[in-house]
N, C-alpha and C positions, 0 to 999 in steps of 0.2 A: 447828214442826216440829225433834223432836231429830234431831241428827247423826248418833248412832247406835241402834239397836233392837235390844233381845233378838228376834229375830223368833221363835223357839218362844215364848216367853210372848206375843207379840201374835198370832201367828195361835192360840194356844190360847183368846184372847177371843172368836175368830170363832163365830157361833151356827150356821155352817153351812146356811144357810136354804136351803129349798127354791124353785124359780127365784130364784135370788137377785138381788135389785134393783140389787147394785153391778155385777155382770156385765150386766144388762140397759142399765145408764147406760153402759157399757163397749162400744163398737161392734166394736172391733178385737181384745178380748183377752177374757180369760175369768177377772176377777180371783178370783171366787169357786173356781174349780177351782185356780188357784195357793195360795189361802189352803189349803185343805183338803188339796193335796198337800204343804205346809209340817206340818201336824196330822200327816199319817201318814208322816212321814220320807221323804218322794220330793222332793226338792228339784232333781233335773232334771225333772220335769216342771212345778213351781212357775215355774222358769226360762222353761220352753216355753210356759206360760200367761200367763204376764206381757210375754214378749218383743216383741208389737207394740203394746204399750200407749203412749200418749204421755202427757207429764206432765197436759196437759189431761183426759185421758180418765180417767186415775188419780183424779185432782182430783174430776170429775164422780162417779166411783163412790164415793168417799167421801162426798162429800154425800149420796147415794142409798142409803148402808148405814144399816139400822134398828136398829142396837145400841143396849140400853135405856141403856148408859153414855154413851161416846162414840165414833163413827167408828173402825172399822179403820185404822191407817195404810198404806193400800195403795201409795202412793207409796215409803215409807222400807221396808216391805217388799221391793217392786220391788227397790229398788238395793240391797239387801243380798243378795237370793240371787244378783245378778249376772248374766252371759252363759249363755246355754244351752251345756251341755257337748257337744264333740263325742264320739259314739258312732257307729262305723263301722256295727256290726252287733248287736242285743242276741240274747242266747243264747236256745235253746228251754229252755222250761221242763216239757217234756214228761218224764214218768215213770210207771212201773208199779207196781200196788200191787195183791197177790196174783194178780199174771198179767195184770192189767187194765189197758188204757192209758188215760191222765191226761193230759189236754192241760196241767193246771198241777198243783201239789200243794194247791189251795184248796177246799176242800169245807163246804156246812153241816152243821154237826152236826144230828142229831136233838133237833128243840126246836120252840120256839114260831114261828121263823122258817122253818118249811118244813112247813106245816099243809094245804095244798091246791095244787090243779094251777097256778092262779095264780101264786102267790107263786114257785114253784119254777121256772116258766117265765120270770118276771121276772129271777130270779136267775142260769139259764143263759144268758139274752139280754144279762145285764152282762156275762158272762164266767166264772162259777164253774164249776168243772170237773166237779163232781159233787155229790150229796146223798144223806147219811143222812136218809131221811125219818123224820117224827116216828114214833115207837114205836107199832106198830098192836098191840093186844089186843083179847080177846073180851068184856072187862069192860065193865060200864056207867060211864065216865068223867064225875064230878061236880067240875068244879072249883070253886073259892072265889072270891070277889071282895071288894074286890081281892087280886091273889096276886105282887105284886112289891114290893121295896123295895130301895133303893140306897143305899149308902156312898159318897160323893163327896168329890171334893178339892176345893180353895177354888175352882178356877175352874169346877167345876161338873161337871165328866167323872166316870164311875164311876171307882171304885178297886176296889167290890165291888159283886155284884148277887145278890139274893137271893129267891129264887121257891119256888112252892110249886105251880109246875105240874106235870100227871103225864103223861098220856099224850094220844092222838090221842081227841078224842071223835066222831070221824065213825064210822060203820058200817063195820065190817071190809070188805064188799065192795066199799065207796064207795072206801077207801084201795087197795084195789089195782089197780081201776080208774084211778085216777089215777095210779099206777105205771105201769100198761100203757101208758095214754096219753103221759107223759112219755117211757120210752123208744123208743114210734114217734115220737112227734115229734123227739126228739133223742138219735138213734141214737151220737153221737158223746160224749155227756156219760154218768157214770157215776152210775146211779142204784142206791141200797142201799136194800133195806128192813129197817127195824128191828123188831123184833118181840119180844114180852114175853107168857109163857104162865104158866097156873098150875099145871098139871099136864104132865107128860108127852105126853099125846095132844094138850094147846092148843099145846105149842110144834112139835110134827111137824105138824100141820095148819095151825098159821099159815106156818111154812117151806114145805111143799109148794105153799101158795097164792102165795108172794112170788115160788117158782121158774116157776110157772105164767105169773104175772104179766109173766116177761120181765125180771127185775132181774139187775143184774150180780152182786150179792152180798147176803149175810145178814148184819146186826148182832143180837147177841144182847144185850138189855138187860139184866144183871144188876147193874144199878148206881144205879135212880132211888134217890133218898133217901127221897122222901116220898110213897111209896104209901100210900093208907089200906087196901088190902088186903094182910091176913098172906101171907107165902109169894111174894111178889112183890119186884122189885127188887133194891135192896141186900140185902134177908132173903137172895137167892138168892147174890149177891155174895159175901158173907162165909162162904160155906159151901164150900169146895174141893168136897166130894162131889157137893154138888147143881149146881156148875159142870159138873162133869166128866159126871155124868149128860146134863143137858141137852143139853151139848155135843155130846156122842157122840151122843144121839137123833137132833139135827139133822143132824148129818152122815150117818149112815145113811142119811137121809130125803131128801136133794138131792144134787145134783153141781155146785152152785157154790159157790165161797167163802164160809165161816162165820167171821164177826169177834165173837170176845164182847167187850162193852163193859163194862170193870172198875171198880168202885167205888173210891172213895180211902179208905173208910172203914173201914179195914182195918191191924192194924199193919203186916201184912208182905203187901203186894200180890203180890210175886212168886210166893209159894205157891199164890194161886189162879189167876194165869194160867198158872203151870205144868199147874196141874189142868185149862185150859182146851186148853194145848200137848197134853197126852198124851193127849188125849181128842180130838184130830185139828183144833183149829183153826189156820185158814189164816193168819190175824192176830188182833191183839189192839187194840182202840180203849180210850185213857186218856189223861183221868180226865173221869168224871161230876163233878157237883159235890159239895161237901163239907159235911156236917152244919153247921149253924152257927147263932150268936145275935147279932142285934143289938137291944139292949135299947131304940134308939131307933125302932125303928121295928116296922110292925105289920102283919099280911096277912090279910085276912077281918075284921078290927077286933080281932083277938088276938095275942099274943105267943106264937110258936112255934117251934119248931126246922124248918129246912129248908135246902134248898141253898143253897151258894153259890158263885158264879162270879166271873170279871172278871179285871182284870189283877193283883190281889192272890192270885190262886190259881197264878199262874205258875211261881214256883220250886218248888212242892209238885208239881205236875204234872210239871214236868222232872225233878224227883227222882224220879217212879216210874218214867218212861220209862228214864232212867238205869241202875236198878237192874233193868229187865226187857231192856234192850239189853244189858248188861253180863254179865247170867247167860248160862255157858257150854254151859247145857245149850238154851236157847230161843234159838239164836245165827241160827236159821234163820227164826223168828218175825217176820213183818213187823208194823210199829208206825204206828198212827194217831195221833199227837198231839193232845189237846184240854186248851184250859186256860189261859184270859186273852191270848189272840192278838188284837192290836188292829193292830199294825202288821208289817210285811215282817220286821224283825228280831227279833220274837216268833216269827214263824214259822220262820225263820231258825235259830233257838236249837233248836227241836224236831227241825229235818231235820238239824243236824251232831250231835244224840244219836241220829240212827238212825230216824228217822220218816220215813215215804215219802209221807205227806201229812198235812194237818192239816185240822183242823176249828174251824168260826169260829161261835158263837152270841150271845155277849152283846154284841161289838161290831157286830154286824151288827142288833142290837135297840137299840142307842143311835144309830149313824150309818147303818144302810143298806145296802142289797145294792152301793151304789155304791163302797163302800172296795176291792172287789176290784180297781178299777184301778189303787190304791196300792199292793195287795200285789201285784200281779204286775208292775208297772212297778218298784217297788223293789228288789224283788229280783233283777230283770234287769239294772238298771244296778248294782246290786252286783257280780253275776257279771262283768258284763262289765269291771268296774274291775278285778276281779282276774285275768281272763284267762280264765275259766271258761265251758267252754262248755257243759256237761250239769249238770242239778242232781244226777245221779248221782256229780259228784264232790264234792259237798260234802255228802251222807247218811253220816252216822255219823263225820265227819271229826273229832270234836272227842273220840269216845269213848277213845282213847288217852290223852288229856292228864289224864284222872282217875283218881286211887290211892284205894288203901285209907288210911283215918285213920292205921293203924300204918305206911304208907309214908312219913309226912311228914319231913320233916327239922328236928330238933329240936335239932339241935347247933349251930346258928348263926343269925342275926339281921340286920333290915336296918333302920338307924336312917333316919329321916325328915330332911330337908333342907328348909330354907327359903330362898324365893326372895325376897329383898328388895324387889324390884322391884314384886312380884304384891303383896306385904304390905301390908293397909291397916293394921293395928294393931287391928283388933277383939277381939282377945282369945278368940276362941271355940277356937280352940285349947288356950289355956291352962285354961279351965273346964272344957272335957269332960275333960282330963288329970289335970287336981286332983281333979275330982268321981267321973269314971268310970274312971280309967286309973291310973297311978303316979307322980303326982306330977313327972313328968321334964320339964316345962315352967314357967321364969320368966317373969312379967309386971310390969314397973315403971312407974314414972310415964313414963319415955320411949315406953311403948306398943309396946313392941319384944319379943316372943317369942323366949327362947333356950331351946335343948335342952340338958339336964342328961343327958351320956350315962352316968354311973354309974348313974342312977335309969331311965334308959328302956329298955323292954324289947324294942320294936318292935313294937308291937302296931297302930300307924297309925289308932288311932282319931282323933289329931289329922287328920290327912290327910281323912278321910272328912267331918269336919265343918268344914272351912275351906270357907268360902264363896267364896273366890277362885282356887284352885287355887294356891294358892302352898306348901303343902307337897310336898314330890317325895321321892324314893326315892334312896338311895344304893346303896352294892355290898353285897352280903353277905358278913360277915364272922363267924369264930368266936366263941362267946359266951365 
């Protein structure tokens, strides 16, 4: 067994089994839970789950591992995560959204992860604070099969997920009865009805049925990118006039919060969001999936344009959230963030840009409802480490750090530096600077890179490609 191990890479090999054989073989600890905690960036929980295991038990757990390649090196992982950190008291994750109390900021997004009573009840029992239930409509929804495709990283994890899923296939009355039962059984959870109409009358009728069912709020799906019927989904969300009208119709018809869901398939989302805001929207959900093409994948045996989600879309989602949060006209509009959230760190970024809750879909489809444990515990441990006592303290805290492009400093530059102890002489910095930069690094027979100050513009491409972290940052100087 190696003396050192890259714990993220090793945990990334784990299959995340159901009823994991490794934990069944380890009587005093839960190695499967520990490895999952590492996968989702929750090292405190990993230490706790490994804490009581002996060397012999972890050896037995390794032998029980069913990995198709070679067993996960549990003993090395246990040694690497170290002792259980001391935390006196974990902060509360409670927040509010559109005046509704939420026990934590984590919700299921309106999608395949919440299509019936049993699924949502299971999620609530696991610890999710609320659900934006799968969109209800009056049309006959006929789905294709298969309808999913994934773009994967080398270790098998999704980097992007493509789907042709539309809306709920249940009868309207069945879905509203499900929502009624959920709110009755789980009064402290937040139940949001997502609806989509094709006419003014349908939007109003669905909204009133939702309110009668006792839900906490209504989400208006203006954003599904793969509707087979015209005049629905993103067809509406790309038209500020329709967004204004339908939002206003629903606001006048019900007394509970109304939350339009925005499509990213527009040039300027803030224009459409402002239309919803002026029509009286209480909040905004953003974003839905991005129209995309993956040439290597098919849905229903055909190649087609469809929605794209998963980790790859997070920077795009954050851009739209930032633009809305920085818009002075909509400064009082509350935001629910969606797009590429897998770990608590992903969720934190949405919160720091002003979101009061986040919605998760693709990560649940890949890993299950169980990820809520690491989302909540990871965020709590982060807050405790910072001395933050409330989620409210981190909501929007990064907004002031973002400036306009024209406000950037263009009169100075920062040279990279080389840490000779970390540098292994691979030459990656030289190659990238030569072929994609400003030819400001030399690399000779001694395999030692050197920076040519007269040519370096301080772009720091070299630092980004360095595999060992040997490239650092010097002081900012005038050009």
